[in-house]
KOLFISE-558535 format. One line per field, with one value per residue (C-alpha): residue in three letters; x negated, y negated, z. Coordinates in steps of 0.25 Angstrom, whole numbers, m for minus. Example, Ala and Ser with C-alpha at 12.3 -4.5 7.8 and 13.67 -1.06 7.14 Angstrom:
BEGIN
residuo (ala, ser)
c1 (m49, m55)
c2 (18, 4)
c3 (31, 29)
***
This chain:
BEGIN
residuo (unk, unk, unk, unk, unk, unk, unk, unk, unk, unk, unk, unk, unk, unk, unk, unk, unk, unk, unk, unk, unk, unk, unk, unk, unk, unk, unk, unk, unk, unk, unk, unk, unk, unk, unk, unk, unk, unk, unk, unk, unk, unk, unk, unk, unk, unk, unk, unk, unk, unk, unk, unk, unk, unk, unk, unk, unk, unk, unk, unk, unk, unk, unk, unk, unk, unk, unk, unk, unk, unk, unk, unk, unk, unk, unk, unk, unk, unk, unk, unk, unk, unk, unk, unk, unk, unk, unk, unk, unk, unk, unk, unk, unk, unk, unk, unk, unk, unk, unk, unk, unk, unk, unk, unk, unk, unk, unk, unk, unk, unk, unk, unk, unk, unk, unk, unk, unk, unk, unk, unk, unk, unk, unk, unk, unk, unk, unk, unk, unk, unk, unk, unk, unk, unk, unk, unk, unk, unk, unk, unk, unk, unk, unk, unk, unk, unk, unk, unk, unk, unk, unk, unk, unk, unk, unk, unk, unk, unk, unk, unk, unk, unk, unk, unk, unk, unk, unk, unk, unk, unk, unk, unk, unk, unk, unk, unk, unk, unk, unk, unk, unk, unk, unk, unk, unk, unk, unk, unk, unk, unk, unk, unk, unk, unk, unk, unk, unk, unk, unk, unk, unk, unk, unk, unk, unk, unk, unk, unk, unk, unk, unk, unk, unk, unk, unk, unk, unk, unk, unk, unk, unk, unk, unk, unk, unk, unk, unk, unk, unk, unk, unk, unk, unk, unk, unk, unk, unk, unk, unk, unk, unk, unk, unk, unk, unk, unk, unk, unk, unk, unk, unk, unk, unk, unk, unk, unk, unk, unk, unk, unk, unk, unk, unk, unk, unk, unk)
c1 (m113, m99, m90, m80, m68, m76, m80, m66, m62, m72, m71, m61, m72, m78, m66, m60, m56, m50, m43, m37, m32, m26, m22, m7, m1, 11, 26, 32, 43, 32, 26, 39, 42, 29, 32, 46, 42, 31, 39, 26, 28, 26, 12, 9, m5, m8, m21, m23, m32, m39, m34, m42, m40, m27, m16, m8, m13, m7, 8, 5, m5, 5, 15, 5, 2, m12, m20, m33, m36, m47, m55, m68, m72, m80, m76, m61, m61, m67, m57, m46, m53, m53, m39, m34, m44, m32, m24, m29, m20, m29, m42, m49, m60, m70, m69, m63, m52, m60, m71, m63, m62, m49, m47, m32, m19, m10, 5, 3, m8, m7, m15, m12, m17, m29, m25, m30, m44, m44, m50, m39, m38, m41, m32, m19, m25, m32, m20, m11, m22, m22, m7, 2, 13, 24, 14, 14, 4, 8, 2, 4, 1, 4, 5, 6, 18, 13, 21, 22, 23, 18, 5, 2, 3, m7, m16, m16, m21, m33, m36, m36, m46, m55, m54, m47, m42, m44, m29, m25, m12, m14, m6, 5, 1, 13, 6, m8, m5, 5, m3, m15, m20, m15, m1, 5, 3, 13, 28, 32, 28, 39, 37, 42, 39, 40, 41, 35, 27, 16, 12, m2, m9, m20, m31, m24, m21, m35, m40, m29, m35, m49, m44, m42, m54, m54, m55, m66, m74, m74, m87, m87, m87, m76, m68, m70, m65, m53, m49, m52, m42, m32, m32, m32, m19, m12, m16, m14, m1, 6, 5, m5, 5, 8, 17, 12, 22, 20, 26, 21, 21, 22, 19, 23, 18, 24, 15, 25, 28, 25, 10, 7, m6, m13, m12, m27, m39, m48)
c2 (m596, m596, m607, m601, m602, m596, m585, m582, m582, m572, m563, m553, m548, m541, m532, m529, m515, m519, m531, m522, m512, m521, m534, m533, m536, m545, m543, m537, m548, m559, m552, m552, m567, m571, m564, m569, m583, m583, m577, m570, m562, m547, m549, m561, m564, m567, m573, m569, m578, m570, m556, m549, m534, m536, m536, m546, m541, m527, m531, m540, m531, m519, m527, m528, m543, m547, m551, m559, m557, m566, m563, m569, m557, m547, m536, m539, m542, m528, m521, m528, m524, m509, m509, m514, m507, m499, m512, m518, m530, m534, m542, m545, m556, m559, m574, m585, m592, m605, m599, m591, m596, m591, m589, m588, m593, m585, m583, m581, m585, m578, m579, m570, m575, m581, m595, m602, m597, m605, m619, m630, m639, m628, m617, m623, m631, m619, m610, m619, m620, m605, m603, m604, m614, m609, m599, m597, m598, m588, m588, m576, m575, m566, m572, m565, m569, m572, m566, m571, m557, m543, m539, m552, m560, m551, m551, m566, m566, m557, m566, m578, m571, m565, m574, m587, m595, m584, m582, m597, m600, m601, m610, m604, m604, m614, m623, m621, m625, m636, m647, m645, m650, m642, m639, m649, m641, m631, m632, m633, m619, m609, m601, m587, m579, m564, m557, m543, m535, m525, m514, m512, m501, m507, m503, m509, m522, m524, m520, m530, m541, m538, m543, m557, m567, m574, m560, m555, m567, m565, m560, m545, m543, m553, m547, m533, m537, m543, m531, m522, m529, m530, m516, m512, m521, m514, m500, m502, m510, m509, m494, m497, m504, m519, m526, m539, m548, m556, m568, m569, m582, m584, m598, m599, m611, m612, m619, m628, m622, m635, m636, m649, m645, m640, m625, m622, m616, m628)
c3 (m254, m257, m252, m242, m251, m263, m254, m251, m265, m269, m257, m263, m273, m261, m258, m272, m268, m254, m262, m272, m262, m251, m258, m261, m274, m277, m276, m289, m289, m289, m301, m308, m305, m311, m324, m324, m321, m331, m342, m347, m359, m359, m367, m358, m352, m338, m331, m317, m308, m297, m300, m289, m290, m297, m287, m295, m309, m308, m309, m321, m328, m327, m335, m346, m346, m352, m340, m338, m323, m317, m304, m299, m291, m299, m290, m289, m304, m307, m297, m305, m319, m315, m309, m323, m332, m338, m341, m354, m352, m339, m340, m327, m328, m317, m316, m308, m314, m314, m322, m332, m346, m353, m368, m368, m361, m352, m349, m334, m324, m311, m298, m287, m273, m281, m286, m273, m276, m290, m290, m288, m299, m309, m305, m310, m322, m328, m325, m333, m344, m346, m346, m359, m359, m350, m343, m328, m317, m305, m292, m283, m268, m257, m243, m230, m221, m207, m196, m181, m175, m176, m182, m190, m177, m170, m182, m182, m168, m172, m184, m174, m165, m175, m187, m183, m194, m204, m207, m208, m215, m230, m240, m248, m263, m266, m256, m260, m274, m271, m279, m288, m301, m312, m306, m314, m326, m321, m318, m303, m297, m294, m280, m277, m264, m261, m248, m246, m236, m237, m227, m222, m213, m204, m214, m226, m219, m215, m229, m234, m225, m231, m245, m240, m243, m229, m222, m232, m229, m214, m208, m208, m193, m191, m202, m197, m183, m189, m197, m185, m176, m187, m190, m175, m174, m185, m181, m166, m165, m179, m182, m194, m202, m204, m214, m221, m226, m238, m245, m259, m266, m281, m287, m302, m311, m325, m335, m344, m357, m364, m366, m359, m353, m365, m369, m372, m365, m368)
***
């Protein structure tokens, strides 16, 4: 039996189509900032940790970078593989970052809403080892901005009644990775934030909720009750339309150009 955290980490693999359709991507400004900060050359190489079905992969792949994309789920990895089958610059590998054995170095390592799933004590050290001197580790995250009125306040009351504690406040990426082994291999991180909104119909919003690990892991009857009430609230009181506010966070770590940590794969 999987440990609770391990079960959450692998839950996405059960809903690859839902995940691909209803998980949002990342702001274009964020992508441009990653490229600008990293200084990756036009023929540069990117390693993506936990690509899922390719939400963050697409804007980088479309620019022609050589990408190696890892995902531990055979179904999500296959979905990404099929999505980018016409992109010879993209290779999708079904593997965890921890188990994967690389044979090259990269100009840029990206992890989009996935770095927290990688083993502490290894995620920074291995990322640093796989980057060329002067390379960049970029962490991309989408965070929901909670509102104290309107739909989200009413929805919170539904959560508290049906699934108390499910939507507990989560640490920001910049807080989550405040101090950890391997961070000393990088310069002080640079943080950037992006505000944006996305419109959802009732069906789309419920489908969106169905891509989150904590919702997927709920008992089916409880999950269906929650989704039924959320859908009814949006349809009945909000004219089948809600707007979700995001504050996306980008954390950039530069590996020093001087080779002080060993530039090899051994």
